PDB file as gemmi writes it, atoms N, CA and C in Angstrom:
CRYST1    1.000    1.000    1.000  90.00  90.00  90.00 P 1                      
ATOM      1  N   MET A   1      45.638 198.369 194.212  1.00  0.00           N  
ATOM      2  CA  MET A   1      46.758 198.519 195.089  1.00  0.00           C  
ATOM      3  C   MET A   1      47.003 200.020 195.291  1.00  0.00           C  
ATOM      4  N   MET A   2      47.186 200.434 196.516  1.00  0.00           N  
ATOM      5  CA  MET A   2      47.483 201.838 196.809  1.00  0.00           C  
ATOM      6  C   MET A   2      48.957 201.954 197.184  1.00  0.00           C  
ATOM      7  N   ILE A   3      49.585 203.023 196.696  1.00  0.00           N  
ATOM      8  CA  ILE A   3      51.011 203.219 196.930  1.00  0.00           C  
ATOM      9  C   ILE A   3      51.241 204.609 197.494  1.00  0.00           C  
ATOM     10  N   ASP A   4      52.053 204.683 198.536  1.00  0.00           N  
ATOM     11  CA  ASP A   4      52.447 205.968 199.106  1.00  0.00           C  
ATOM     12  C   ASP A   4      53.754 205.789 199.846  1.00  0.00           C  
ATOM     13  N   LEU A   5      54.257 206.879 200.387  1.00  0.00           N  
ATOM     14  CA  LEU A   5      55.492 206.833 201.132  1.00  0.00           C  
ATOM     15  C   LEU A   5      55.370 207.677 202.385  1.00  0.00           C  
ATOM     16  N   GLN A   6      56.311 207.471 203.271  1.00  0.00           N  
ATOM     17  CA  GLN A   6      56.355 208.233 204.515  1.00  0.00           C  
ATOM     18  C   GLN A   6      57.806 208.625 204.751  1.00  0.00           C  
ATOM     19  N   ALA A   7      58.048 209.921 204.935  1.00  0.00           N  
ATOM     20  CA  ALA A   7      59.383 210.399 205.285  1.00  0.00           C  
ATOM     21  C   ALA A   7      59.464 210.440 206.808  1.00  0.00           C  
ATOM     22  N   VAL A   8      60.483 209.789 207.358  1.00  0.00           N  
ATOM     23  CA  VAL A   8      60.628 209.708 208.812  1.00  0.00           C  
ATOM     24  C   VAL A   8      62.065 210.002 209.211  1.00  0.00           C  
ATOM     25  N   LYS A   9      62.219 210.480 210.438  1.00  0.00           N  
ATOM     26  CA  LYS A   9      63.556 210.710 210.963  1.00  0.00           C  
ATOM     27  C   LYS A   9      64.228 209.370 211.202  1.00  0.00           C  
ATOM     28  N   ASN A  10      65.506 209.327 210.930  1.00  0.00           N  
ATOM     29  CA  ASN A  10      66.287 208.120 211.128  1.00  0.00           C  
ATOM     30  C   ASN A  10      66.869 208.113 212.533  1.00  0.00           C  
ATOM     31  N   THR A  11      67.259 206.975 213.021  1.00  0.00           N  
ATOM     32  CA  THR A  11      67.860 206.904 214.349  1.00  0.00           C  
ATOM     33  C   THR A  11      69.224 207.579 214.341  1.00  0.00           C  
ATOM     34  N   CYS A  12      69.655 208.006 215.489  1.00  0.00           N  
ATOM     35  CA  CYS A  12      70.910 208.744 215.583  1.00  0.00           C  
ATOM     36  C   CYS A  12      72.118 207.870 215.260  1.00  0.00           C  
ATOM     37  N   ASN A  13      72.003 206.561 215.390  1.00  0.00           N  
ATOM     38  CA  ASN A  13      73.153 205.697 215.111  1.00  0.00           C  
ATOM     39  C   ASN A  13      73.154 205.131 213.699  1.00  0.00           C  
ATOM     40  N   ALA A  14      72.268 205.618 212.838  1.00  0.00           N  
ATOM     41  CA  ALA A  14      72.245 205.166 211.444  1.00  0.00           C  
ATOM     42  C   ALA A  14      73.425 205.780 210.694  1.00  0.00           C  
ATOM     43  N   SER A  15      73.890 205.069 209.684  1.00  0.00           N  
ATOM     44  CA  SER A  15      75.035 205.571 208.926  1.00  0.00           C  
ATOM     45  C   SER A  15      74.616 206.722 208.015  1.00  0.00           C  
ATOM     46  N   LEU A  16      75.588 207.543 207.640  1.00  0.00           N  
ATOM     47  CA  LEU A  16      75.313 208.668 206.744  1.00  0.00           C  
ATOM     48  C   LEU A  16      74.870 208.199 205.368  1.00  0.00           C  
ATOM     49  N   GLU A  17      75.297 207.003 204.957  1.00  0.00           N  
ATOM     50  CA  GLU A  17      74.925 206.477 203.641  1.00  0.00           C  
ATOM     51  C   GLU A  17      73.446 206.122 203.554  1.00  0.00           C  
ATOM     52  N   SER A  18      72.802 205.880 204.707  1.00  0.00           N  
ATOM     53  CA  SER A  18      71.410 205.427 204.689  1.00  0.00           C  
ATOM     54  C   SER A  18      70.396 206.549 204.841  1.00  0.00           C  
ATOM     55  N   LYS A  19      70.844 207.784 205.102  1.00  0.00           N  
ATOM     56  CA  LYS A  19      69.852 208.847 205.265  1.00  0.00           C  
ATOM     57  C   LYS A  19      70.084 210.008 204.312  1.00  0.00           C  
ATOM     58  N   GLY A  20      69.051 210.795 204.136  1.00  0.00           N  
ATOM     59  CA  GLY A  20      69.097 211.956 203.266  1.00  0.00           C  
ATOM     60  C   GLY A  20      68.118 212.990 203.770  1.00  0.00           C  
ATOM     61  N   PHE A  21      67.919 214.068 202.998  1.00  0.00           N  
ATOM     62  CA  PHE A  21      67.024 215.146 203.418  1.00  0.00           C  
ATOM     63  C   PHE A  21      65.874 215.276 202.436  1.00  0.00           C  
ATOM     64  N   CYS A  22      64.641 215.192 202.942  1.00  0.00           N  
ATOM     65  CA  CYS A  22      63.434 215.370 202.124  1.00  0.00           C  
ATOM     66  C   CYS A  22      63.022 216.831 202.237  1.00  0.00           C  
ATOM     67  N   PHE A  23      63.159 217.590 201.159  1.00  0.00           N  
ATOM     68  CA  PHE A  23      62.844 219.011 201.253  1.00  0.00           C  
ATOM     69  C   PHE A  23      61.347 219.277 201.280  1.00  0.00           C  
ATOM     70  N   TYR A  24      60.514 218.335 200.803  1.00  0.00           N  
ATOM     71  CA  TYR A  24      59.061 218.522 200.883  1.00  0.00           C  
ATOM     72  C   TYR A  24      58.582 218.522 202.329  1.00  0.00           C  
ATOM     73  N   LYS A  25      59.106 217.600 203.115  1.00  0.00           N  
ATOM     74  CA  LYS A  25      58.660 217.446 204.499  1.00  0.00           C  
ATOM     75  C   LYS A  25      59.651 218.032 205.495  1.00  0.00           C  
ATOM     76  N   SER A  26      60.784 218.538 204.998  1.00  0.00           N  
ATOM     77  CA  SER A  26      61.847 219.090 205.845  1.00  0.00           C  
ATOM     78  C   SER A  26      62.280 218.089 206.912  1.00  0.00           C  
ATOM     79  N   LYS A  27      62.530 216.870 206.469  1.00  0.00           N  
ATOM     80  CA  LYS A  27      62.959 215.805 207.392  1.00  0.00           C  
ATOM     81  C   LYS A  27      64.284 215.238 206.921  1.00  0.00           C  
ATOM     82  N   ASN A  28      65.135 214.996 207.887  1.00  0.00           N  
ATOM     83  CA  ASN A  28      66.407 214.355 207.639  1.00  0.00           C  
ATOM     84  C   ASN A  28      66.256 212.900 208.056  1.00  0.00           C  
ATOM     85  N   GLY A  29      66.347 211.970 207.118  1.00  0.00           N  
ATOM     86  CA  GLY A  29      66.167 210.574 207.481  1.00  0.00           C  
ATOM     87  C   GLY A  29      65.946 209.677 206.288  1.00  0.00           C  
ATOM     88  N   ILE A  30      64.879 208.885 206.356  1.00  0.00           N  
ATOM     89  CA  ILE A  30      64.589 207.892 205.320  1.00  0.00           C  
ATOM     90  C   ILE A  30      63.152 208.041 204.826  1.00  0.00           C  
ATOM     91  N   LYS A  31      62.862 207.361 203.719  1.00  0.00           N  
ATOM     92  CA  LYS A  31      61.488 207.255 203.214  1.00  0.00           C  
ATOM     93  C   LYS A  31      61.112 205.786 203.185  1.00  0.00           C  
ATOM     94  N   ARG A  32      59.901 205.512 203.661  1.00  0.00           N  
ATOM     95  CA  ARG A  32      59.344 204.160 203.577  1.00  0.00           C  
ATOM     96  C   ARG A  32      58.326 204.159 202.454  1.00  0.00           C  
ATOM     97  N   HIS A  33      58.569 203.374 201.440  1.00  0.00           N  
ATOM     98  CA  HIS A  33      57.650 203.246 200.316  1.00  0.00           C  
ATOM     99  C   HIS A  33      56.821 201.994 200.578  1.00  0.00           C  
ATOM    100  N   LEU A  34      55.506 202.105 200.415  1.00  0.00           N  
ATOM    101  CA  LEU A  34      54.621 201.002 200.764  1.00  0.00           C  
ATOM    102  C   LEU A  34      53.507 200.864 199.736  1.00  0.00           C  
ATOM    103  N   ALA A  35      53.278 199.634 199.315  1.00  0.00           N  
ATOM    104  CA  ALA A  35      52.140 199.302 198.455  1.00  0.00           C  
ATOM    105  C   ALA A  35      51.247 198.373 199.259  1.00  0.00           C  
ATOM    106  N   VAL A  36      49.965 198.722 199.368  1.00  0.00           N  
ATOM    107  CA  VAL A  36      49.014 197.892 200.103  1.00  0.00           C  
ATOM    108  C   VAL A  36      47.896 197.454 199.177  1.00  0.00           C  
ATOM    109  N   ASP A  37      47.268 196.332 199.513  1.00  0.00           N  
ATOM    110  CA  ASP A  37      46.145 195.854 198.705  1.00  0.00           C  
ATOM    111  C   ASP A  37      44.866 196.572 199.145  1.00  0.00           C  
ATOM    112  N   THR A  38      43.743 196.190 198.589  1.00  0.00           N  
ATOM    113  CA  THR A  38      42.478 196.887 198.871  1.00  0.00           C  
ATOM    114  C   THR A  38      42.013 196.719 200.309  1.00  0.00           C  
ATOM    115  N   LEU A  39      42.541 195.727 201.014  1.00  0.00           N  
ATOM    116  CA  LEU A  39      42.192 195.528 202.420  1.00  0.00           C  
ATOM    117  C   LEU A  39      43.169 196.225 203.363  1.00  0.00           C  
ATOM    118  N   GLY A  40      44.223 196.829 202.799  1.00  0.00           N  
ATOM    119  CA  GLY A  40      45.202 197.525 203.610  1.00  0.00           C  
ATOM    120  C   GLY A  40      46.380 196.676 204.041  1.00  0.00           C  
ATOM    121  N   PHE A  41      46.466 195.456 203.535  1.00  0.00           N  
ATOM    122  CA  PHE A  41      47.588 194.590 203.886  1.00  0.00           C  
ATOM    123  C   PHE A  41      48.807 194.952 203.040  1.00  0.00           C  
ATOM    124  N   PRO A  42      49.986 195.002 203.652  1.00  0.00           N  
ATOM    125  CA  PRO A  42      51.205 195.337 202.888  1.00  0.00           C  
ATOM    126  C   PRO A  42      51.468 194.334 201.783  1.00  0.00           C  
ATOM    127  N   PHE A  43      51.815 194.850 200.635  1.00  0.00           N  
ATOM    128  CA  PHE A  43      52.102 194.024 199.474  1.00  0.00           C  
ATOM    129  C   PHE A  43      53.584 194.093 199.143  1.00  0.00           C  
ATOM    130  N   PHE A  44      54.094 195.316 198.962  1.00  0.00           N  
ATOM    131  CA  PHE A  44      55.516 195.567 198.726  1.00  0.00           C  
ATOM    132  C   PHE A  44      55.958 196.669 199.673  1.00  0.00           C  
ATOM    133  N   THR A  45      57.197 196.589 200.147  1.00  0.00           N  
ATOM    134  CA  THR A  45      57.790 197.666 200.940  1.00  0.00           C  
ATOM    135  C   THR A  45      59.202 197.915 200.430  1.00  0.00           C  
ATOM    136  N   HIS A  46      59.668 199.141 200.655  1.00  0.00           N  
ATOM    137  CA  HIS A  46      61.019 199.497 200.230  1.00  0.00           C  
ATOM    138  C   HIS A  46      61.463 200.713 201.023  1.00  0.00           C  
ATOM    139  N   GLY A  47      62.713 200.749 201.433  1.00  0.00           N  
ATOM    140  CA  GLY A  47      63.260 201.889 202.152  1.00  0.00           C  
ATOM    141  C   GLY A  47      64.341 202.565 201.336  1.00  0.00           C  
ATOM    142  N   THR A  48      64.326 203.911 201.332  1.00  0.00           N  
ATOM    143  CA  THR A  48      65.340 204.686 200.618  1.00  0.00           C  
ATOM    144  C   THR A  48      65.768 205.861 201.480  1.00  0.00           C  
ATOM    145  N   LYS A  49      66.787 206.556 201.021  1.00  0.00           N  
ATOM    146  CA  LYS A  49      67.162 207.814 201.649  1.00  0.00           C  
ATOM    147  C   LYS A  49      66.003 208.790 201.448  1.00  0.00           C  
ATOM    148  N   ALA A  50      65.857 209.742 202.346  1.00  0.00           N  
ATOM    149  CA  ALA A  50      64.770 210.719 202.210  1.00  0.00           C  
ATOM    150  C   ALA A  50      64.973 211.613 200.993  1.00  0.00           C  
ATOM    151  N   SER A  51      66.196 211.721 200.500  1.00  0.00           N  
ATOM    152  CA  SER A  51      66.467 212.582 199.352  1.00  0.00           C  
ATOM    153  C   SER A  51      66.050 211.953 198.019  1.00  0.00           C  
ATOM    154  N   VAL A  52      65.685 210.674 198.015  1.00  0.00           N  
ATOM    155  CA  VAL A  52      65.238 209.997 196.788  1.00  0.00           C  
ATOM    156  C   VAL A  52      63.819 210.470 196.464  1.00  0.00           C  
ATOM    157  N   SER A  53      63.563 210.794 195.196  1.00  0.00           N  
ATOM    158  CA  SER A  53      62.237 211.285 194.807  1.00  0.00           C  
ATOM    159  C   SER A  53      61.185 210.189 194.949  1.00  0.00           C  
ATOM    160  N   ASP A  54      59.927 210.605 195.016  1.00  0.00           N  
ATOM    161  CA  ASP A  54      58.816 209.649 195.109  1.00  0.00           C  
ATOM    162  C   ASP A  54      58.839 208.688 193.925  1.00  0.00           C  
ATOM    163  N   ASP A  55      59.005 209.239 192.720  1.00  0.00           N  
ATOM    164  CA  ASP A  55      59.014 208.416 191.507  1.00  0.00           C  
ATOM    165  C   ASP A  55      60.160 207.410 191.525  1.00  0.00           C  
ATOM    166  N   ALA A  56      61.362 207.860 191.879  1.00  0.00           N  
ATOM    167  CA  ALA A  56      62.529 206.971 191.885  1.00  0.00           C  
ATOM    168  C   ALA A  56      62.350 205.851 192.908  1.00  0.00           C  
ATOM    169  N   GLY A  57      61.801 206.170 194.070  1.00  0.00           N  
ATOM    170  CA  GLY A  57      61.558 205.147 195.086  1.00  0.00           C  
ATOM    171  C   GLY A  57      60.541 204.120 194.622  1.00  0.00           C  
ATOM    172  N   LEU A  58      59.492 204.576 193.941  1.00  0.00           N  
ATOM    173  CA  LEU A  58      58.472 203.661 193.422  1.00  0.00           C  
ATOM    174  C   LEU A  58      59.061 202.767 192.329  1.00  0.00           C  
ATOM    175  N   ILE A  59      59.866 203.352 191.453  1.00  0.00           N  
ATOM    176  CA  ILE A  59      60.503 202.563 190.389  1.00  0.00           C  
ATOM    177  C   ILE A  59      61.395 201.496 191.007  1.00  0.00           C  
ATOM    178  N   GLU A  60      62.173 201.862 192.035  1.00  0.00           N  
ATOM    179  CA  GLU A  60      63.028 200.878 192.716  1.00  0.00           C  
ATOM    180  C   GLU A  60      62.184 199.756 193.328  1.00  0.00           C  
ATOM    181  N   MET A  61      61.100 200.133 194.016  1.00  0.00           N  
ATOM    182  CA  MET A  61      60.264 199.141 194.683  1.00  0.00           C  
ATOM    183  C   MET A  61      59.644 198.177 193.670  1.00  0.00           C  
ATOM    184  N   LEU A  62      59.111 198.710 192.580  1.00  0.00           N  
ATOM    185  CA  LEU A  62      58.484 197.845 191.580  1.00  0.00           C  
ATOM    186  C   LEU A  62      59.517 197.009 190.832  1.00  0.00           C  
ATOM    187  N   THR A  63      60.704 197.568 190.600  1.00  0.00           N  
ATOM    188  CA  THR A  63      61.764 196.827 189.913  1.00  0.00           C  
ATOM    189  C   THR A  63      62.246 195.657 190.770  1.00  0.00           C  
ATOM    190  N   LEU A  64      62.373 195.884 192.071  1.00  0.00           N  
ATOM    191  CA  LEU A  64      62.784 194.804 192.963  1.00  0.00           C  
ATOM    192  C   LEU A  64      61.764 193.665 192.988  1.00  0.00           C  
ATOM    193  N   ASN A  65      60.506 193.999 192.703  1.00  0.00           N  
ATOM    194  CA  ASN A  65      59.431 193.005 192.720  1.00  0.00           C  
ATOM    195  C   ASN A  65      58.886 192.720 191.321  1.00  0.00           C  
ATOM    196  N   ILE A  66      59.710 192.925 190.304  1.00  0.00           N  
ATOM    197  CA  ILE A  66      59.258 192.793 188.919  1.00  0.00           C  
ATOM    198  C   ILE A  66      58.824 191.360 188.593  1.00  0.00           C  
ATOM    199  N   ASP A  67      59.370 190.379 189.288  1.00  0.00           N  
ATOM    200  CA  ASP A  67      58.976 188.987 189.033  1.00  0.00           C  
ATOM    201  C   ASP A  67      57.499 188.750 189.319  1.00  0.00           C  
ATOM    202  N   TYR A  68      56.938 189.498 190.279  1.00  0.00           N  
ATOM    203  CA  TYR A  68      55.508 189.384 190.561  1.00  0.00           C  
ATOM    204  C   TYR A  68      54.693 189.744 189.319  1.00  0.00           C  
ATOM    205  N   PHE A  69      55.084 190.829 188.654  1.00  0.00           N  
ATOM    206  CA  PHE A  69      54.351 191.278 187.470  1.00  0.00           C  
ATOM    207  C   PHE A  69      54.624 190.376 186.277  1.00  0.00           C  
ATOM    208  N   LYS A  70      55.833 189.860 186.161  1.00  0.00           N  
ATOM    209  CA  LYS A  70      56.161 188.943 185.058  1.00  0.00           C  
ATOM    210  C   LYS A  70      55.349 187.656 185.153  1.00  0.00           C  
ATOM    211  N   SER A  71      55.050 187.232 186.374  1.00  0.00           N  
ATOM    212  CA  SER A  71      54.320 185.973 186.553  1.00  0.00           C  
ATOM    213  C   SER A  71      52.814 186.111 186.330  1.00  0.00           C  
ATOM    214  N   LYS A  72      52.296 187.332 186.277  1.00  0.00           N  
ATOM    215  CA  LYS A  72      50.864 187.542 186.064  1.00  0.00           C  
ATOM    216  C   LYS A  72      50.489 187.240 184.618  1.00  0.00           C  
ATOM    217  N   PRO A  73      49.440 186.457 184.388  1.00  0.00           N  
ATOM    218  CA  PRO A  73      49.013 186.196 183.000  1.00  0.00           C  
ATOM    219  C   PRO A  73      48.423 187.451 182.351  1.00  0.00           C  
ATOM    220  N   LEU A  74      48.463 187.481 181.045  1.00  0.00           N  
ATOM    221  CA  LEU A  74      47.962 188.638 180.303  1.00  0.00           C  
ATOM    222  C   LEU A  74      46.441 188.691 180.231  1.00  0.00           C  
ATOM    223  N   ASN A  75      45.759 187.575 180.456  1.00  0.00           N  
ATOM    224  CA  ASN A  75      44.310 187.534 180.267  1.00  0.00           C  
ATOM    225  C   ASN A  75      43.514 187.926 181.509  1.00  0.00           C  
ATOM    226  N   ILE A  76      44.168 188.444 182.547  1.00  0.00           N  
ATOM    227  CA  ILE A  76      43.439 188.927 183.724  1.00  0.00           C  
ATOM    228  C   ILE A  76      43.381 190.454 183.670  1.00  0.00           C  
ATOM    229  N   PRO A  77      42.432 191.067 184.385  1.00  0.00           N  
ATOM    230  CA  PRO A  77      42.373 192.538 184.379  1.00  0.00           C  
ATOM    231  C   PRO A  77      43.668 193.153 184.911  1.00  0.00           C  
ATOM    232  N   LYS A  78      43.945 194.353 184.434  1.00  0.00           N  
ATOM    233  CA  LYS A  78      45.148 195.065 184.872  1.00  0.00           C  
ATOM    234  C   LYS A  78      45.066 195.378 186.367  1.00  0.00           C  
ATOM    235  N   ILE A  79      46.220 195.391 187.011  1.00  0.00           N  
ATOM    236  CA  ILE A  79      46.311 195.804 188.412  1.00  0.00           C  
ATOM    237  C   ILE A  79      46.344 197.330 188.416  1.00  0.00           C  
ATOM    238  N   ILE A  80      45.408 197.943 189.124  1.00  0.00           N  
ATOM    239  CA  ILE A  80      45.356 199.404 189.197  1.00  0.00           C  
ATOM    240  C   ILE A  80      46.200 199.849 190.383  1.00  0.00           C  
ATOM    241  N   LEU A  81      47.170 200.730 190.112  1.00  0.00           N  
ATOM    242  CA  LEU A  81      48.018 201.290 191.148  1.00  0.00           C  
ATOM    243  C   LEU A  81      47.545 202.712 191.417  1.00  0.00           C  
ATOM    244  N   LEU A  82      46.928 202.917 192.569  1.00  0.00           N  
ATOM    245  CA  LEU A  82      46.402 204.224 192.939  1.00  0.00           C  
ATOM    246  C   LEU A  82      47.510 205.038 193.587  1.00  0.00           C  
ATOM    247  N   LEU A  83      47.803 206.203 193.010  1.00  0.00           N  
ATOM    248  CA  LEU A  83      48.889 207.071 193.466  1.00  0.00           C  
ATOM    249  C   LEU A  83      48.349 208.422 193.877  1.00  0.00           C  
ATOM    250  N   ASP A  84      49.082 209.126 194.745  1.00  0.00           N  
ATOM    251  CA  ASP A  84      48.709 210.506 195.040  1.00  0.00           C  
ATOM    252  C   ASP A  84      49.365 211.411 193.997  1.00  0.00           C  
ATOM    253  N   ASN A  85      49.179 212.708 194.145  1.00  0.00           N  
ATOM    254  CA  ASN A  85      49.648 213.640 193.119  1.00  0.00           C  
ATOM    255  C   ASN A  85      51.130 213.962 193.205  1.00  0.00           C  
ATOM    256  N   GLY A  86      51.871 213.280 194.061  1.00  0.00           N  
ATOM    257  CA  GLY A  86      53.316 213.449 194.125  1.00  0.00           C  
ATOM    258  C   GLY A  86      54.041 212.604 193.095  1.00  0.00           C  
ATOM    259  N   TYR A  87      53.308 211.761 192.385  1.00  0.00           N  
ATOM    260  CA  TYR A  87      53.894 210.868 191.390  1.00  0.00           C  
ATOM    261  C   TYR A  87      53.564 211.368 189.986  1.00  0.00           C  
ATOM    262  N   HIS A  88      54.366 210.933 189.012  1.00  0.00           N  
ATOM    263  CA  HIS A  88      54.199 211.346 187.618  1.00  0.00           C  
ATOM    264  C   HIS A  88      54.081 210.091 186.751  1.00  0.00           C  
ATOM    265  N   PRO A  89      52.833 209.667 186.445  1.00  0.00           N  
ATOM    266  CA  PRO A  89      52.619 208.404 185.717  1.00  0.00           C  
ATOM    267  C   PRO A  89      53.349 208.298 184.379  1.00  0.00           C  
ATOM    268  N   GLU A  90      53.493 209.410 183.638  1.00  0.00           N  
ATOM    269  CA  GLU A  90      54.171 209.345 182.342  1.00  0.00           C  
ATOM    270  C   GLU A  90      55.631 208.935 182.528  1.00  0.00           C  
ATOM    271  N   HIS A  91      56.283 209.556 183.512  1.00  0.00           N  
ATOM    272  CA  HIS A  91      57.685 209.237 183.802  1.00  0.00           C  
ATOM    273  C   HIS A  91      57.810 207.795 184.308  1.00  0.00           C  
ATOM    274  N   LEU A  92      56.912 207.393 185.198  1.00  0.00           N  
ATOM    275  CA  LEU A  92      56.939 206.032 185.735  1.00  0.00           C  
ATOM    276  C   LEU A  92      56.783 205.004 184.625  1.00  0.00           C  
ATOM    277  N   THR A  93      55.853 205.249 183.730  1.00  0.00           N  
ATOM    278  CA  THR A  93      55.604 204.327 182.614  1.00  0.00           C  
ATOM    279  C   THR A  93      56.855 204.155 181.764  1.00  0.00           C  
ATOM    280  N   LYS A  94      57.477 205.280 181.408  1.00  0.00           N  
ATOM    281  CA  LYS A  94      58.664 205.250 180.561  1.00  0.00           C  
ATOM    282  C   LYS A  94      59.809 204.478 181.230  1.00  0.00           C  
ATOM    283  N   GLU A  95      60.040 204.744 182.505  1.00  0.00           N  
ATOM    284  CA  GLU A  95      61.141 204.088 183.220  1.00  0.00           C  
ATOM    285  C   GLU A  95      60.875 202.597 183.455  1.00  0.00           C  
ATOM    286  N   LEU A  96      59.642 202.253 183.800  1.00  0.00           N  
ATOM    287  CA  LEU A  96      59.322 200.844 184.046  1.00  0.00           C  
ATOM    288  C   LEU A  96      59.356 200.022 182.764  1.00  0.00           C  
ATOM    289  N   GLU A  97      58.987 200.625 181.638  1.00  0.00           N  
ATOM    290  CA  GLU A  97      59.039 199.906 180.361  1.00  0.00           C  
ATOM    291  C   GLU A  97      60.478 199.603 179.953  1.00  0.00           C  
ATOM    292  N   LYS A  98      61.437 200.405 180.441  1.00  0.00           N  
ATOM    293  CA  LYS A  98      62.851 200.087 180.191  1.00  0.00           C  
ATOM    294  C   LYS A  98      63.252 198.807 180.925  1.00  0.00           C  
ATOM    295  N   LYS A  99      62.680 198.591 182.103  1.00  0.00           N  
ATOM    296  CA  LYS A  99      63.008 197.421 182.923  1.00  0.00           C  
ATOM    297  C   LYS A  99      62.266 196.172 182.441  1.00  0.00           C  
ATOM    298  N   TYR A 100      60.994 196.369 182.066  1.00  0.00           N  
ATOM    299  CA  TYR A 100      60.149 195.251 181.635  1.00  0.00           C  
ATOM    300  C   TYR A 100      59.136 195.800 180.621  1.00  0.00           C  
ATOM    301  N   PRO A 101      59.416 195.647 179.324  1.00  0.00           N  
ATOM    302  CA  PRO A 101      58.596 196.276 178.284  1.00  0.00           C  
ATOM    303  C   PRO A 101      57.101 195.967 178.339  1.00  0.00           C  
ATOM    304  N   GLU A 102      56.702 194.780 178.808  1.00  0.00           N  
ATOM    305  CA  GLU A 102      55.285 194.404 178.817  1.00  0.00           C  
ATOM    306  C   GLU A 102      54.552 194.818 180.096  1.00  0.00           C  
ATOM    307  N   ILE A 103      55.198 195.560 180.974  1.00  0.00           N  
ATOM    308  CA  ILE A 103      54.577 195.837 182.275  1.00  0.00           C  
ATOM    309  C   ILE A 103      53.269 196.618 182.156  1.00  0.00           C  
ATOM    310  N   MET A 104      53.151 197.504 181.184  1.00  0.00           N  
ATOM    311  CA  MET A 104      51.938 198.313 181.084  1.00  0.00           C  
ATOM    312  C   MET A 104      50.755 197.514 180.546  1.00  0.00           C  
ATOM    313  N   THR A 105      50.981 196.274 180.115  1.00  0.00           N  
ATOM    314  CA  THR A 105      49.864 195.395 179.757  1.00  0.00           C  
ATOM    315  C   THR A 105      49.289 194.740 181.015  1.00  0.00           C  
ATOM    316  N   LYS A 106      49.987 194.897 182.148  1.00  0.00           N  
ATOM    317  CA  LYS A 106      49.571 194.254 183.390  1.00  0.00           C  
ATOM    318  C   LYS A 106      49.198 195.224 184.499  1.00  0.00           C  
ATOM    319  N   ILE A 107      49.664 196.473 184.389  1.00  0.00           N  
ATOM    320  CA  ILE A 107      49.332 197.474 185.413  1.00  0.00           C  
ATOM    321  C   ILE A 107      48.784 198.732 184.766  1.00  0.00           C  
ATOM    322  N   LYS A 108      48.126 199.538 185.596  1.00  0.00           N  
ATOM    323  CA  LYS A 108      47.582 200.815 185.142  1.00  0.00           C  
ATOM    324  C   LYS A 108      47.727 201.790 186.308  1.00  0.00           C  
ATOM    325  N   PHE A 109      48.280 202.977 186.043  1.00  0.00           N  
ATOM    326  CA  PHE A 109      48.402 204.001 187.071  1.00  0.00           C  
ATOM    327  C   PHE A 109      47.146 204.863 187.089  1.00  0.00           C  
ATOM    328  N   GLU A 110      46.715 205.195 188.275  1.00  0.00           N  
ATOM    329  CA  GLU A 110      45.553 206.072 188.436  1.00  0.00           C  
ATOM    330  C   GLU A 110      45.871 207.052 189.567  1.00  0.00           C  
ATOM    331  N   LEU A 111      45.765 208.349 189.268  1.00  0.00           N  
ATOM    332  CA  LEU A 111      46.006 209.367 190.285  1.00  0.00           C  
ATOM    333  C   LEU A 111      44.740 209.590 191.099  1.00  0.00           C  
ATOM    334  N   SER A 112      44.893 209.685 192.408  1.00  0.00           N  
ATOM    335  CA  SER A 112      43.729 209.973 193.247  1.00  0.00           C  
ATOM    336  C   SER A 112      43.344 211.431 193.059  1.00  0.00           C  
ATOM    337  N   GLU A 113      42.080 211.714 193.256  1.00  0.00           N  
ATOM    338  CA  GLU A 113      41.596 213.086 193.094  1.00  0.00           C  
ATOM    339  C   GLU A 113      42.061 213.942 194.253  1.00  0.00           C  
ATOM    340  N   LYS A 114      42.367 215.200 193.940  1.00  0.00           N  
ATOM    341  CA  LYS A 114      42.718 216.126 195.009  1.00  0.00           C  
ATOM    342  C   LYS A 114      41.443 216.555 195.711  1.00  0.00           C  
ATOM    343  N   PRO A 115      41.416 216.511 197.062  1.00  0.00           N  
ATOM    344  CA  PRO A 115      40.222 216.968 197.754  1.00  0.00           C  
ATOM    345  C   PRO A 115      40.075 218.488 197.665  1.00  0.00           C  
ATOM    346  N   SER A 116      38.832 218.940 197.606  1.00  0.00           N  
ATOM    347  CA  SER A 116      38.575 220.377 197.566  1.00  0.00           C  
ATOM    348  C   SER A 116      38.839 220.973 198.948  1.00  0.00           C  
ATOM    349  N   LYS A 117      38.878 222.297 199.038  1.00  0.00           N  
ATOM    350  CA  LYS A 117      39.104 222.959 200.327  1.00  0.00           C  
ATOM    351  C   LYS A 117      37.992 222.617 201.315  1.00  0.00           C  
ATOM    352  N   ALA A 118      36.756 222.524 200.822  1.00  0.00           N  
ATOM    353  CA  ALA A 118      35.632 222.168 201.697  1.00  0.00           C  
ATOM    354  C   ALA A 118      35.772 220.735 202.230  1.00  0.00           C  
ATOM    355  N   GLU A 119      36.234 219.839 201.349  1.00  0.00           N  
ATOM    356  CA  GLU A 119      36.436 218.449 201.781  1.00  0.00           C  
ATOM    357  C   GLU A 119      37.557 218.353 202.808  1.00  0.00           C  
ATOM    358  N   LYS A 120      38.601 219.170 202.633  1.00  0.00           N  
ATOM    359  CA  LYS A 120      39.697 219.159 203.595  1.00  0.00           C  
ATOM    360  C   LYS A 120      39.244 219.643 204.958  1.00  0.00           C  
ATOM    361  N   LYS A 121      38.383 220.671 204.981  1.00  0.00           N  
ATOM    362  CA  LYS A 121      37.899 221.192 206.265  1.00  0.00           C  
ATOM    363  C   LYS A 121      37.036 220.170 206.979  1.00  0.00           C  
ATOM    364  N   ALA A 122      36.248 219.424 206.204  1.00  0.00           N  
ATOM    365  CA  ALA A 122      35.361 218.412 206.796  1.00  0.00           C  
ATOM    366  C   ALA A 122      36.191 217.284 207.345  1.00  0.00           C  
TER     367      ALA A 122                                                      
END                                                                             
C-alpha cells in the first residue's frame, strides 16, 4: 500500500474551521491523505486542514480505519506501507501502538528511496 498526501487550495466558501496553512507547500487550504493499493486503487482517504502534519494526518486516517487492521489474521504477511521521506516511522509506530497495541504485527512501514540528482533530471 502506498500512502501520500496532497495540499490543495480550498474553495472560497469553505469555513475557516476546515482550512489551514501548509508551510511546506505555501498553500492555504486542505490536505488530502490517500492510501492506494499496488494497482493504484484508493484504499483509505482522509481530509484535514493543511496545517496538520503528514504524520498526524496519517495517524488519523489509519485510526479511523483501525477495524480493517484488527480484522486481519496474524498468520498472513504484514501489509507494507510505503511512505515518502516526509513521514517518521518511529513516531508513527509509537502513536499507532497507543491506539491498537498489536498493529505492528500486521503492518510494516517502509520509506521510499530518495532519487539522486541524476535520476531527478532524467
